[in-house]
C-alpha positions as CSV (number, residue, x, y, z in Angstrom):
1,A,77.2,155.2,159.4
2,V,80.1,153.1,160.3
3,V,80.7,153.0,164.0
4,S,84.2,152.4,165.4
5,T,85.9,152.8,168.7
6,Q,87.6,155.9,167.4
7,S,84.3,157.7,166.6
8,T,82.5,156.8,169.8
9,G,85.5,157.4,172.2
10,V,84.6,154.1,174.0
11,A,87.1,151.3,173.9
12,A,85.8,147.7,173.5
13,S,86.7,145.4,176.4
14,D,89.7,143.1,175.9
15,N,87.3,140.2,176.1
16,V,84.7,141.4,173.6
17,R,85.0,141.6,169.8
18,Y,82.1,142.5,167.4
19,I,80.9,142.7,163.9
20,L,78.2,145.2,163.1
21,Y,76.5,145.3,159.7
22,N,73.7,147.5,158.5
23,Y,71.8,146.1,155.5
24,D,70.2,149.5,154.6
25,N,73.4,151.4,153.9
26,L,75.9,148.5,153.8
27,A,77.9,149.9,156.7
28,F,80.3,147.5,158.3
29,S,82.4,147.9,161.5
30,S,84.5,145.3,163.3
31,T,87.1,144.7,166.0
32,L,88.0,141.2,164.7
33,H,91.3,142.5,163.4
34,S,92.5,142.8,167.0
35,P,94.0,139.8,168.9
36,P,93.1,137.1,169.7
37,R,93.3,135.6,166.3
38,L,90.0,134.0,165.4
39,N,89.9,130.7,163.7
40,H,87.9,129.3,160.8
41,A,85.5,127.5,163.1
42,F,84.5,130.8,164.7
43,M,83.8,132.4,161.4
44,R,81.8,129.4,160.3
45,V,79.6,129.8,163.4
46,V,79.1,133.5,162.6
47,C,78.1,132.6,159.0
48,D,75.7,129.9,160.2
49,L,74.1,132.4,162.6
50,A,73.9,135.0,159.9
51,E,72.1,132.5,157.6
52,Y,69.7,131.5,160.4
53,I,68.7,135.0,161.4
54,A,68.6,136.4,157.8
55,D,64.8,135.9,157.4
56,K,63.9,136.5,161.0
57,K,62.6,139.8,162.4
58,D,64.1,141.1,165.7
59,T,66.2,138.2,167.0
60,D,68.7,137.5,169.9
61,I,70.8,134.4,170.0
62,L,73.6,133.4,172.4
63,V,75.7,130.3,171.7
64,K,78.7,128.8,173.3
65,T,81.5,127.5,171.2
66,G,83.7,124.4,171.8
67,T,86.5,126.7,172.8
68,D,84.4,128.3,175.6
69,Y,83.7,131.5,173.8
70,W,80.3,133.0,173.7
71,I,78.9,134.4,170.4
72,S,75.8,136.6,170.4
73,A,73.9,137.3,167.2
74,R,71.5,140.2,167.4
75,K,69.2,141.5,164.6
76,C,67.1,144.5,165.0
77,N,65.6,146.4,162.1
78,S,68.3,146.4,159.4
79,R,71.2,146.0,161.8
80,V,73.0,142.8,162.7
81,L,75.5,142.7,165.5
82,F,77.6,139.7,166.2
83,T,79.5,139.9,169.5
84,L,82.2,137.5,170.7
85,V,83.1,137.2,174.4
86,T,86.6,135.5,174.7
87,Q,86.6,135.2,178.5
88,K,86.9,131.4,179.0
89,N,84.7,129.5,181.5
90,S,82.3,132.4,181.7
91,H,78.6,131.7,182.7
92,H,76.1,132.8,180.0
93,L,74.7,135.5,182.3
94,N,78.1,137.0,182.8
95,A,78.7,136.9,179.0
96,L,75.4,138.6,178.4
97,E,76.1,141.3,180.9
98,E,79.5,141.9,179.3
99,I,77.9,142.1,175.9
100,K,75.2,144.6,177.1
101,R,77.8,146.8,178.8
102,T,80.1,146.9,175.9
103,T,77.5,147.4,173.2
104,A,75.7,150.1,175.3
105,G,78.9,152.1,175.4
106,L,80.0,151.5,171.8
107,F,76.6,151.8,170.1
108,S,74.7,154.2,172.4
109,K,73.8,156.5,169.4
110,L,72.4,153.6,167.3
111,Y,68.9,152.3,167.9
112,F,68.7,148.7,168.8
113,C,65.7,146.8,170.2
114,E,65.9,146.1,174.0
115,Y,67.5,142.8,175.1
116,K,65.0,140.1,176.0
117,D,66.0,138.7,179.4
């Protein structure tokens, strides 16, 4: 099922954007159409992460971009969630907490493996 902020009733943070893809039913949901505009370099990082985790089982990756954004790639079962934190100069623990808080609210009805701290 496609999950959006409208169906869950929970709004994404202004600093968090996501891409959710389910390989089993080809469902896709995203908030990347919202400002800020994301550049080609960001999408290249997402594509590189998608390629890296494609053959992995349950995986969590957190990377920092050259523009001080944090990108999380999370794969669990057949779902892949890419989360972008646009808050500049954020520590990785702060970025991870923001990701956890936002995804817990938006995707509470979907099963995801627990975060590994």
